[in-house]
C-alpha positions as a Markdown table, in Angstrom:
| # | Residue | x | y | z |
|---|---|---|---|---|
| 1 | Unk | 0.0 | 0.0 | 0.0 |
| 2 | Unk | 1.1 | 3.6 | -0.6 |
| 3 | Unk | 1.4 | 6.2 | 2.0 |
| 4 | Unk | 0.5 | 9.8 | 1.4 |
| 5 | Unk | 0.7 | 13.0 | 3.5 |
| 6 | Unk | -2.0 | 15.6 | 3.1 |
| 7 | Unk | -1.5 | 19.2 | 4.4 |
| 8 | Unk | -4.8 | 21.1 | 4.9 |
| 9 | Unk | -5.6 | 24.6 | 5.8 |
| 10 | Unk | -9.1 | 24.8 | 7.2 |
| 11 | Unk | -11.4 | 27.0 | 9.2 |
| 12 | Unk | -11.3 | 26.8 | 12.9 |
| 13 | Unk | -14.8 | 25.3 | 13.4 |
| 14 | Unk | -15.3 | 22.3 | 15.7 |
| 15 | Unk | -16.9 | 20.1 | 13.0 |
| 16 | Unk | -14.1 | 20.5 | 10.4 |
| 17 | Unk | -11.9 | 17.7 | 11.7 |
| 18 | Unk | -14.9 | 15.4 | 11.9 |
| 19 | Unk | -15.8 | 16.1 | 8.3 |
| 20 | Unk | -12.2 | 15.5 | 7.1 |
| 21 | Unk | -11.9 | 12.2 | 9.0 |
| 22 | Unk | -15.3 | 11.0 | 7.7 |
| 23 | Unk | -14.2 | 11.7 | 4.0 |
| 24 | Unk | -10.9 | 9.8 | 4.6 |
| 25 | Unk | -12.8 | 6.8 | 5.9 |
| 26 | Unk | -15.6 | 6.9 | 3.3 |
| 27 | Unk | -13.1 | 7.1 | 0.4 |
| 28 | Unk | -11.2 | 3.9 | 1.6 |
| 29 | Unk | -8.1 | 5.4 | 3.1 |
| 30 | Unk | -6.6 | 4.2 | 6.4 |
| 31 | Unk | -5.5 | 7.0 | 8.8 |
| 32 | Unk | -1.9 | 6.5 | 10.0 |
| 33 | Unk | -1.1 | 9.8 | 11.6 |
| 34 | Unk | -2.8 | 13.1 | 12.4 |
| 35 | Unk | -1.4 | 16.4 | 13.6 |
| 36 | Unk | -3.5 | 19.6 | 14.0 |
| 37 | Unk | -2.5 | 23.1 | 15.2 |
| 38 | Unk | -3.9 | 26.6 | 15.0 |
| 39 | Unk | -2.3 | 29.0 | 12.6 |
| 40 | Unk | -0.9 | 32.0 | 14.7 |
| 41 | Unk | -2.8 | 35.3 | 14.3 |
| 42 | Unk | -5.5 | 33.6 | 12.3 |
| 43 | Unk | -8.8 | 31.7 | 12.7 |
| 44 | Unk | -7.5 | 28.8 | 10.7 |
| 45 | Unk | -6.2 | 25.3 | 11.5 |
| 46 | Unk | -3.2 | 23.5 | 9.9 |
| 47 | Unk | -4.0 | 19.8 | 9.7 |
| 48 | Unk | -1.4 | 17.2 | 8.6 |
| 49 | Unk | -2.8 | 13.7 | 7.8 |
| 50 | Unk | -0.9 | 10.6 | 6.8 |
| 51 | Unk | -3.1 | 8.1 | 5.0 |
| 52 | Unk | -2.5 | 4.7 | 3.4 |
| 53 | Unk | -4.4 | 3.1 | 0.5 |
| 54 | Unk | -4.1 | 1.5 | -3.0 |
| 55 | Unk | -6.5 | 4.1 | -4.3 |
| 56 | Unk | -5.1 | 7.3 | -6.0 |
| 57 | Unk | -4.6 | 10.2 | -3.7 |
| 58 | Unk | -6.3 | 12.5 | -6.2 |
| 59 | Unk | -9.6 | 10.9 | -5.3 |
| 60 | Unk | -9.3 | 11.9 | -1.6 |
| 61 | Unk | -7.8 | 15.3 | -2.4 |
| 62 | Unk | -10.7 | 16.3 | -4.7 |
| 63 | Unk | -13.3 | 15.3 | -2.1 |
| 64 | Unk | -11.6 | 17.2 | 0.7 |
| 65 | Unk | -11.4 | 20.3 | -1.5 |
| 66 | Unk | -15.2 | 20.2 | -1.7 |
| 67 | Unk | -15.7 | 20.4 | 2.0 |
| 68 | Unk | -17.0 | 23.6 | 3.6 |
| 69 | Unk | -14.2 | 25.4 | 5.6 |
| 70 | Unk | -11.4 | 23.6 | 3.8 |
| 71 | Unk | -9.4 | 26.3 | 2.1 |
| 72 | Unk | -6.3 | 24.4 | 0.8 |
| 73 | Unk | -5.3 | 20.7 | 0.3 |
| 74 | Unk | -1.8 | 19.7 | -0.7 |
| 75 | Unk | -0.9 | 16.0 | -1.2 |
| 76 | Unk | 2.5 | 14.5 | -1.1 |
| 77 | Unk | 3.4 | 10.8 | -1.9 |
| 78 | Unk | 6.2 | 8.8 | -0.3 |
| 79 | Unk | 8.9 | 10.0 | -2.8 |
| 80 | Unk | 8.0 | 13.7 | -2.3 |
| 81 | Unk | 8.1 | 13.3 | 1.5 |
| 82 | Unk | 11.5 | 11.6 | 1.3 |
| 83 | Unk | 12.9 | 14.4 | -0.8 |
| 84 | Unk | 11.6 | 17.0 | 1.6 |
| 85 | Unk | 13.3 | 15.2 | 4.6 |
| 86 | Unk | 16.6 | 15.0 | 2.7 |
| 87 | Unk | 16.6 | 18.7 | 1.8 |
| 88 | Unk | 15.7 | 19.8 | 5.3 |
């Protein structure tokens, strides 16, 4: 199975995380890691999610982009994650 990391910027409403997790589950992705923090001087949240599936990540990314209060979704696959770790 492939692992992907999704970086989301969302509104700071209580139900946003629940919606994101529901879409992850309904689209057939297994949650492996989750990190959430508030964006300083903003009413936004930064959510980093690591998921695993045989399905293409574009399927999940397009569904997350449709959610209310989701402003930005960026998807990285394993090779892009490795390149970022090496350059850091």
